C-alpha positions as CSV (number, residue, x, y, z in Angstrom):
1,M,71.1,50.4,313.2
2,S,69.3,49.2,310.1
3,V,66.4,51.6,310.9
4,I,68.7,54.7,310.9
5,E,70.4,53.6,307.7
6,N,67.2,53.1,305.8
7,E,65.6,56.3,307.0
8,G,67.4,58.4,304.4
9,C,66.1,56.2,301.6
10,N,62.5,56.5,302.7
11,P,60.5,58.7,300.3
12,E,58.4,60.2,303.1
13,F,61.6,61.2,304.9
14,R,63.0,62.9,301.8
15,I,59.7,64.7,301.1
16,T,59.6,65.9,304.7
17,D,63.2,67.0,304.6
18,D,62.8,68.8,301.3
19,T,59.7,70.6,302.6
20,R,61.5,71.7,305.7
21,L,64.5,73.0,303.7
22,A,62.1,74.9,301.4
23,T,60.0,76.5,304.1
24,E,62.5,77.2,306.8
25,P,64.2,80.2,305.1
26,I,60.9,81.8,304.2
27,V,59.6,81.5,307.8
28,E,62.8,82.9,309.2
29,F,62.6,85.8,306.7
30,A,59.0,86.5,307.7
31,I,59.8,86.5,311.4
32,G,62.8,88.8,310.9
33,L,60.8,91.2,308.7
34,A,58.0,91.3,311.3
35,S,60.5,91.9,314.1
36,A,62.1,94.7,312.2
37,V,58.8,96.4,311.3
38,L,57.6,96.2,314.9
39,T,60.9,97.5,316.3
40,A,60.8,100.5,313.8
41,A,57.2,101.2,314.7
42,A,57.9,101.2,318.4
43,F,61.0,103.4,317.9
44,V,59.1,106.0,315.8
45,G,56.2,105.9,318.2
46,I,58.5,106.7,321.1
47,L,60.3,109.5,319.2
48,L,56.9,111.0,318.2
49,S,55.8,111.1,321.8
50,V,59.0,112.4,323.3
51,G,60.2,114.7,320.5
52,G,57.6,117.4,320.2
53,A,58.5,120.3,318.0
54,I,61.5,122.6,317.6
55,T,61.3,126.2,316.6
56,I,64.1,127.8,314.6
57,P,64.3,131.5,315.2
58,L,64.4,132.6,311.5
59,G,62.3,135.6,310.6
60,G,59.0,134.8,312.3
61,G,60.2,131.4,313.6
62,I,60.0,128.1,311.8
63,S,58.4,125.3,313.7
64,I,59.4,121.7,312.8
65,P,57.0,119.1,314.3
66,D,58.4,115.7,315.2
67,Y,61.9,116.8,314.4
68,M,63.4,113.8,316.3
69,V,61.9,111.3,313.8
70,I,63.3,113.4,310.9
71,A,66.7,113.6,312.6
72,A,66.8,109.9,313.1
73,L,66.0,109.2,309.5
74,V,68.6,111.7,308.2
75,L,71.3,110.3,310.6
76,G,70.4,106.7,309.7
77,N,70.9,107.5,306.0
78,R,74.1,109.4,306.7
79,V,75.6,106.4,308.6
80,D,74.6,104.0,305.8
81,S,76.3,106.2,303.2
82,D,79.4,106.5,305.3
83,A,79.6,102.7,305.5
84,D,79.5,102.5,301.7
85,D,82.5,104.8,301.5
86,Q,84.8,102.4,303.4
87,P,87.5,100.9,301.3
88,D,87.2,97.2,300.5
89,A,89.9,94.7,299.7
90,N,88.6,94.1,296.2
91,A,88.5,97.7,295.0
92,P,92.0,97.6,293.3
93,R,91.1,94.4,291.4
94,R,87.8,95.9,290.2
95,R,89.5,99.1,289.0
96,E,92.0,97.0,287.0
97,E,89.1,95.0,285.5
98,R,87.3,98.2,284.5
99,R,90.4,99.6,282.9
100,R,91.0,96.5,280.8
101,G,87.4,95.9,279.9
């Protein structure tokens, strides 16, 4: 029991613990970022190979290459902006603060 109680007071233990606490979030962020970039690259690669081009019959015909990638980006931005339009519980309080301030 005395070994476990003294372990927290050991300077090497504190240094090791502080180092772990400082580096763990950075490593998790880097792994998450790498995962997101690789997933996006694979997704875009698949859309590029599957999508092809679309021709819109206006005048002489307008050809849009890789239209699925463009559609995915537009749809993704639209979904994100729709999520921002959702009401939140703090909106009335913020409006009142703006009116006062």
